[in-house]
C-alpha positions in Angstrom: -261.9 -90.4 -49.7 -262.9 -91.9 -46.3 -260.0 -90.0 -44.6 -259.9 -86.9 -46.8 -263.3 -85.6 -46.0 -263.1 -86.0 -42.2 -259.7 -84.3 -42.2 -261.1 -81.4 -44.2 -264.1 -81.1 -41.9 -261.8 -81.3 -38.8 -259.6 -78.5 -40.1 -262.7 -76.4 -40.9 -263.9 -76.9 -37.3 -260.5 -75.9 -35.9 -260.5 -72.7 -38.1 -264.1 -71.9 -37.1 -263.3 -72.0 -33.4 -259.7 -70.8 -33.1 -259.7 -69.7 -29.5 -261.5 -72.9 -28.3 -259.2 -75.1 -30.4 -256.1 -73.4 -29.0 -257.2 -73.7 -25.4 -258.2 -77.3 -26.0 -254.7 -78.3 -27.3 -252.8 -76.2 -24.8 -252.3 -79.1 -22.5 -250.9 -81.2 -25.3 -248.7 -78.3 -26.4 -247.2 -77.9 -22.9 -246.8 -81.6 -22.4 -245.1 -82.3 -25.7 -242.9 -79.1 -25.3 -241.8 -80.2 -21.9 -241.1 -83.8 -23.0 -239.1 -82.7 -26.0 -237.2 -80.1 -24.0 -236.3 -82.5 -21.2 -235.2 -85.2 -23.7 -233.1 -82.7 -25.6 -231.3 -81.5 -22.5 -230.7 -85.1 -21.3 -229.4 -86.2 -24.7 -227.3 -83.0 -24.9 -225.8 -83.8 -21.5 -224.9 -87.3 -22.7 -223.4 -85.9 -25.9 -221.4 -83.4 -24.0 -220.2 -86.1 -21.5 -218.9 -88.2 -24.4 -217.3 -85.2 -26.1 -215.5 -84.2 -22.9 -214.4 -87.7 -22.2 -212.9 -87.8 -25.7 -210.8 -84.8 -24.6 -209.7 -86.8 -21.6 -208.5 -89.8 -23.6 -211.9 -91.4 -24.6 -213.9 -94.2 -23.1 -210.9 -96.6 -23.2 -209.1 -94.9 -20.2 -208.7 -96.4 -16.7 -207.5 -94.8 -13.5 -205.5 -96.9 -11.0 -205.1 -95.3 -7.6 -204.0 -96.4 -4.1 -206.5 -96.6 -1.3 -207.5 -93.3 0.4 -205.2 -92.4 3.3 -208.3 -91.8 5.4 -211.2 -94.3 6.1 -214.5 -93.8 7.9 -214.9 -96.1 10.9 -217.6 -95.8 13.6 -218.8 -92.5 12.2 -215.3 -90.9 12.4 -212.5 -90.4 9.8 -209.4 -92.3 10.8 -206.0 -92.5 9.1 -205.1 -96.0 7.8 -202.8 -98.0 9.9 -200.7 -99.0 6.8 -199.1 -97.1 4.0 -200.3 -98.1 0.5 -198.8 -96.6 -2.6 -198.0 -97.2 -6.3 -194.5 -97.1 -7.7 -192.5 -97.6 -10.9 -192.5 -101.3 -10.5 -196.3 -101.3 -10.6 -196.3 -99.3 -13.8 -194.2 -102.0 -15.5 -196.3 -104.9 -14.1 -199.6 -103.3 -15.1 -198.3 -102.5 -18.6 -197.4 -106.2 -19.1 -200.4 -107.8 -17.4 -202.8 -107.5 -20.4 -202.2 -107.5 -24.2 -205.0 -104.9 -24.5 -203.1 -102.3 -22.5 -201.4 -99.8 -24.9 -199.7 -97.6 -22.4 -199.5 -96.8 -18.6 -198.9 -93.2 -17.6 -197.7 -92.6 -14.1 -198.9 -89.2 -12.7 -196.8 -87.6 -10.0 -198.3 -84.5 -8.4 -195.9 -81.9 -7.1 -196.8 -79.1 -4.8 -195.5 -75.6 -5.5 -195.6 -72.7 -8.0 -193.8 -71.8 -11.2 -191.8 -68.5 -11.2 -189.9 -66.5 -13.7 -188.1 -63.4 -12.6 -190.8 -61.4 -10.7 -193.7 -63.3 -12.1 -195.4 -66.3 -10.3 -198.1 -68.7 -11.5 -200.2 -70.9 -9.2 -200.3 -74.1 -11.1 -200.6 -77.9 -11.0 -197.2 -79.5 -11.5 -197.3 -83.1 -12.8 -194.6 -85.6 -13.6 -195.5 -88.1 -16.4 -194.1 -89.9 -19.4 -193.5 -88.5 -22.9 -196.5 -90.5 -24.3 -198.9 -88.3 -22.2 -199.4 -85.8 -25.0 -200.4 -88.4 -27.5 -202.7 -90.3 -25.1 -204.5 -87.1 -24.1 -204.5 -85.8 -27.7 -203.0 -82.6 -26.4 -200.1 -81.1 -28.4 -197.8 -78.2 -27.7 -198.5 -75.0 -29.6 -194.9 -73.9 -29.2 -191.8 -76.0 -28.9 -192.1 -79.7 -28.1 -193.1 -82.2 -25.4 -190.3 -83.9 -23.5 -188.8 -87.1 -24.9 -187.8 -90.6 -23.7 -184.2 -89.3 -23.6 -185.2 -86.4 -21.4 -186.9 -88.8 -19.0 -184.0 -91.3 -18.9 -181.5 -88.5 -18.1 -183.7 -86.9 -15.4 -183.4 -83.7 -17.4 -184.7 -80.5 -15.8 -187.1 -79.5 -18.6 -190.7 -78.6 -18.5 -193.7 -77.9 -20.7 -196.1 -75.2 -19.5 -199.8 -74.6 -20.1 -201.0 -71.6 -22.0 -202.3 -69.8 -18.9 -199.0 -70.4 -17.0 -197.2 -68.9 -20.1 -199.3 -65.8 -19.9 -198.7 -65.5 -16.1 -194.9 -65.8 -16.4 -194.5 -64.0 -19.7 -197.1 -61.2 -19.8 -195.3 -59.5 -22.6 -195.9 -62.7 -24.7 -192.2 -63.1 -25.4 -190.8 -66.4 -26.6 -190.5 -68.7 -23.5 -188.6 -71.6 -25.2 -185.2 -72.0 -23.7 -185.9 -69.8 -20.7 -185.1 -71.0 -17.2 -188.1 -70.9 -14.8 -188.4 -72.3 -11.3 -190.8 -75.2 -10.9 -191.3 -76.3 -7.3 -188.0 -74.6 -6.4 -186.2 -76.6 -9.2 -184.7 -74.7 -12.1 -186.1 -76.1 -15.4 -185.8 -75.1 -19.0 -189.1 -74.4 -20.9 -189.2 -76.6 -24.0 -192.8 -76.2 -24.9 -196.2 -74.5 -24.4 -199.4 -76.6 -24.6 -202.4 -75.7 -26.6 -205.4 -74.2 -24.9 -207.7 -76.9 -23.6 -210.7 -77.1 -21.3 -212.3 -80.3 -20.0 -215.7 -80.3 -18.1 -215.3 -76.6 -17.7 -211.9 -76.9 -16.1 -209.0 -74.9 -17.7 -206.0 -77.2 -18.3 -203.8 -74.2 -19.1 -202.6 -74.0 -15.5 -200.7 -77.3 -15.8 -196.9 -77.7 -15.9 -195.4 -81.0 -17.0 -192.0 -82.4 -16.2 -190.5 -85.9 -16.9 -191.6 -88.5 -14.3 -188.0 -89.3 -13.4 -187.3 -85.6 -12.8 -190.4 -85.3 -10.6 -189.5 -88.4 -8.6 -185.7 -88.0 -8.2 -185.1 -84.2 -8.3 -188.4 -82.9 -6.7 -189.9 -85.6 -4.5 -187.0 -87.9 -3.7 -189.2 -91.0 -4.0 -190.5 -93.2 -6.9 -194.0 -93.2 -5.5 -196.7 -92.0 -7.9 -200.2 -90.6 -7.2 -202.2 -92.5 -9.7 -201.9 -94.1 -13.2 -203.7 -93.4 -16.5 -204.1 -96.8 -18.3 -204.8 -96.5 -22.0 -206.6 -99.6 -23.4 -206.5 -100.4 -27.2 -210.3 -100.6 -27.6 -213.3 -99.7 -25.4 -214.6 -103.2 -25.9 -211.6 -104.6 -24.1 -211.7 -102.2 -21.1 -213.6 -104.7 -18.9 -211.0 -107.5 -19.6 -208.1 -105.2 -18.9 -209.8 -104.0 -15.7 -210.2 -107.6 -14.4 -206.5 -108.2 -15.1 -205.3 -105.1 -13.3 -207.5 -105.8 -10.2 -206.2 -109.4 -10.1 -202.6 -108.2 -10.4 -203.0 -105.7 -7.6 -204.5 -108.4 -5.3 -201.6 -110.7 -6.0 -198.7 -108.2 -5.8 -199.8 -105.5 -3.2 -200.6 -105.7 0.4 -204.3 -104.8 0.8 -204.5 -105.0 -3.0 -208.3 -105.4 -3.0 -208.6 -101.9 -1.6 -206.7 -100.3 -4.6 -209.1 -98.4 -6.8 -209.5 -99.2 -10.5 -212.0 -96.8 -12.2 -212.9 -96.9 -15.9 -214.2 -94.1 -18.0 -217.0 -96.4 -19.1 -218.2 -96.9 -15.5 -218.2 -93.1 -14.9 -220.2 -92.6 -18.1 -222.7 -95.3 -17.0 -223.1 -93.6 -13.6 -223.9 -90.2 -15.2 -226.2 -91.9 -17.8 -228.0 -93.7 -15.0 -228.6 -90.4 -13.1 -229.7 -88.7 -16.4 -232.2 -91.6 -17.0 -233.7 -91.3 -13.6 -234.0 -87.5 -13.9 -235.5 -88.0 -17.4 -238.1 -90.4 -16.1 -239.1 -88.2 -13.2 -239.4 -85.0 -15.1 -240.9 -86.8 -18.1 -243.5 -88.3 -15.8 -244.4 -84.9 -14.6 -244.6 -83.6 -18.1 -246.8 -86.6 -19.1 -249.4 -85.3 -16.6 -249.9 -82.3 -18.9 -250.6 -84.7 -21.8 -253.2 -86.6 -19.8 -254.8 -83.3 -18.8 -254.7 -82.3 -22.4 -256.4 -85.6 -23.4 -259.2 -85.0 -20.9 -259.7 -81.5 -22.3 -259.9 -82.8 -25.8 -262.4 -85.5 -24.8 -264.5 -82.9 -23.0 -264.5 -80.5 -26.0 -265.3 -83.3 -28.4 -268.3 -84.3 -26.3 -269.5 -80.7 -26.4 -268.9 -80.7 -30.2 -271.0 -83.8 -30.6 -273.9 -82.1 -28.7 -273.6 -78.9 -30.7 -273.6 -80.7 -34.0 -276.3 -83.2 -33.3 -278.5 -81.9 -36.2 -275.5 -82.0 -38.5 -274.9 -85.6 -37.6 -278.6 -86.4 -38.2 -278.6 -84.7 -41.6 -275.4 -86.6 -42.7 -277.0 -89.9 -41.7 -280.2 -89.0 -43.5 -278.3 -88.5 -46.8 -276.5 -91.8 -46.5 -273.6 -91.4 -44.1 -272.8 -94.6 -42.2 -271.8 -95.0 -38.6 -268.2 -95.5 -39.5 -268.1 -92.2 -41.4 -269.4 -90.3 -38.4 -267.1 -92.3 -36.1 -264.0 -91.5 -38.1 -265.0 -87.9 -38.6 -265.0 -87.1 -34.8 -262.1 -89.4 -34.1 -259.9 -87.8 -36.7 -260.9 -84.3 -35.4 -259.6 -85.3 -32.0 -256.4 -86.6 -33.5 -255.9 -83.4 -35.6 -256.2 -81.4 -32.4 -253.5 -83.5 -30.8 -251.2 -83.4 -33.8 -251.6 -79.6 -34.1 -250.7 -79.2 -30.4 -247.8 -81.7 -30.9 -246.3 -79.7 -33.8 -246.4 -76.4 -31.9 -245.2 -78.3 -28.8 -242.2 -79.7 -30.7 -241.2 -76.1 -31.7 -241.7 -75.1 -28.0 -239.5 -78.0 -26.9 -236.7 -76.9 -29.4 -236.8 -73.4 -27.9 -236.9 -74.7 -24.3 -233.9 -77.0 -24.9 -231.9 -74.2 -26.6 -232.8 -71.8 -23.8 -231.8 -74.1 -21.0 -228.6 -75.1 -22.8 -227.7 -71.4 -23.1 -228.3 -70.8 -19.4 -226.2 -73.8 -18.4 -223.4 -72.8 -20.8 -223.3 -69.3 -19.3 -223.7 -70.3 -15.7 -221.2 -73.2 -15.8 -218.8 -71.4 -18.1 -218.7 -74.4 -20.4 -220.3 -75.3 -23.8 -223.5 -77.2 -23.3 -225.7 -78.4 -26.2 -229.3 -79.3 -26.8 -229.8 -82.4 -28.9 -233.3 -83.1 -30.3 -233.3 -86.6 -31.8 -235.6 -88.0 -34.4 -236.5 -90.6 -31.8 -237.8 -87.9 -29.4 -239.9 -86.3 -32.1 -241.4 -89.6 -33.2 -242.1 -90.5 -29.6 -243.9 -87.1 -29.1 -246.0 -87.6 -32.2 -246.9 -91.2 -31.2 -248.0 -90.0 -27.7 -250.1 -87.3 -29.3 -251.8 -89.7 -31.7 -252.4 -92.1 -28.9 -253.9 -89.5 -26.7 -256.1 -88.3 -29.6 -257.3 -91.8 -30.2 -258.0 -92.3 -26.5 -259.8 -89.0 -26.1 -261.7 -89.2 -29.3 -263.1 -92.7 -29.1 -265.9 -92.0 -26.6 -267.2 -88.9 -28.4 -266.9 -90.6 -31.8 -268.9 -93.6 -30.6 -271.6 -91.4 -29.1 -271.9 -89.5 -32.4 -272.0 -92.6 -34.5 -274.8 -94.1 -32.3 -277.1 -91.1 -32.7 -280.5 -92.0 -34.2 -280.9 -89.8 -37.3 -284.6 -89.1 -36.6 -283.9 -88.0 -33.0 -280.9 -86.0 -34.2 -282.9 -84.1 -36.8 -285.6 -83.3 -34.1 -282.8 -82.0 -31.7 -283.2 -78.4 -30.8 
């Protein structure tokens, strides 16, 4: 009963002064809406990042690359005095250096186009191993990916992306078994990959050939651009990373300058940037909550002055100080909670709107994620502000002398 009556009185006061109540809780509404919207976009960005990384092989992927050819010295870019590279021997050594490494995929980039009859496609030509399709969870929609036997025999076969297929075969005829020219080497099409986009980039413009074909028939060297290292479990990535770095330092000249990057480290960098942005924008939004709290305190003080005779009458008929105190305190909390509820709805809409704009602008699917944690945090903030804003007016109301209050004009 102690809580029921103040709540009913508080709701009655809100209903009796609709415009004033709305304007009072406007600051809370805007602040909560901003916080929920910002958190939903940040959490959505994180969810999208993890989802896109899964398309790229998941968080248990590492990239091993040679040092950059150019280095900045004395404010100028200069070419390195030594030649650093990765080759097939490095692939075997890295594959054997840790029990947690499932596979190592050499990636050999080839310049050039793919052509068929009078049609040409500007594409990325990559030499790799047959396990690439499984590691990237990317399957052919037509035909097959090349096999270990194709790689061992340096066969001139290729698997093309869906966009390359449409460029070379605009009539959508069956490309399997057709000869096309890939980087001026005639190759037989044995498969067409499924449609796939990662971080907004269309992978349909890729052409894959066996790594041996790329090295011996197209480039004339066993050098590779970089490696994709697949670790058995994301928990073991750090161990495998240390092993690979140690191996490179022992076996390569200038091995300490070779780059080993993990998907986890990239995710952590993005999450760190998102956290900083969330803190900054959340701090700005919190100002609205503080302003809203000041507004509520002000209006509650006005309410105490307006209802002085009511307070005196309630005390005269037996109401105690704590009853008056809780009545005004709960009214302030109700104002905040009402603003919070509307603000959460505003935050939902804000998050969905921003996500739609990003999706359309960046040409990639972006999502808004509103977690239960964000909602609970918004409610907790609102209750806290209501308590802070309502204490002073409630104390002032509770301390009124009933005789003086009844005489108040």
